[in-house]
Residue, then its C-alpha position, 0 to 999 in steps of 0.5 A: x133878105x140874104x146876108x150881104x156884106x157892107x161892100x155889097x150893100x153899098x153897091x146895091x144901095x148906090x145903084x138903087x139911089x141912081x135909079x130912083x134919082x132918074x125917076x123922081x126929083x131928088x131935091x123935092x122928094x122924101x122917100x119913106x123906107x119901109x122895114x124889111x121882112x122880119x126887121x133884120x136888126x143887123x141888116x147893112x142894106x137899110x143904113x147903106x140905102x138911107x145914106x146913098x139916097x140922102x147923098x143923092x139929095x133925097x129926104x129920107x125917113x125910115x119907118x117902123x113897122x105898121x107906121x103910115x107913110x107921111x103925107x107927100x112921101x114916096x113909099x120905098x121897099x126892097x128885097x135882096x135875093x140870092x140868085x146864081x153867083x150873085x143877087x137879085x134886088x127888087x124895089x117898089x116905090x109907090x106902084x112901080x116895081x123894079x128889079x136888077x140882077x148883080x153878078x159877082x165878078x172874078x174879084x168876088x164883087x157885085x156888079x150889074x149884070x142886067x138893066x132894071x126891069x120896070x113894072x108900073x101900076x102893080x100891087 
């Protein structure tokens, strides 16, 4: 994952939480956040995403590396990649992959620059 600021992480996390809230019922859904590659100890994205998902009504558990997904929970992974003057987020939940590009506006803040692209049934 690229370095993102706390503000960037909040924008990205809010977008992910909103998207998942449109596709999974928040009040009855537990999401199991998979650890990022390398663990990234000071990663602002994971806490921001966890907060945004909880604020949207999801139950959230953050898994340790190699921990199994609890029964009934939906597995969620994400990756943030720098791209041009912004970032690309990729999220995998269950067997669905989604991605969205965020560009920096003239103030330097991230804003959505594309709709979510959704691919179901992938690996």
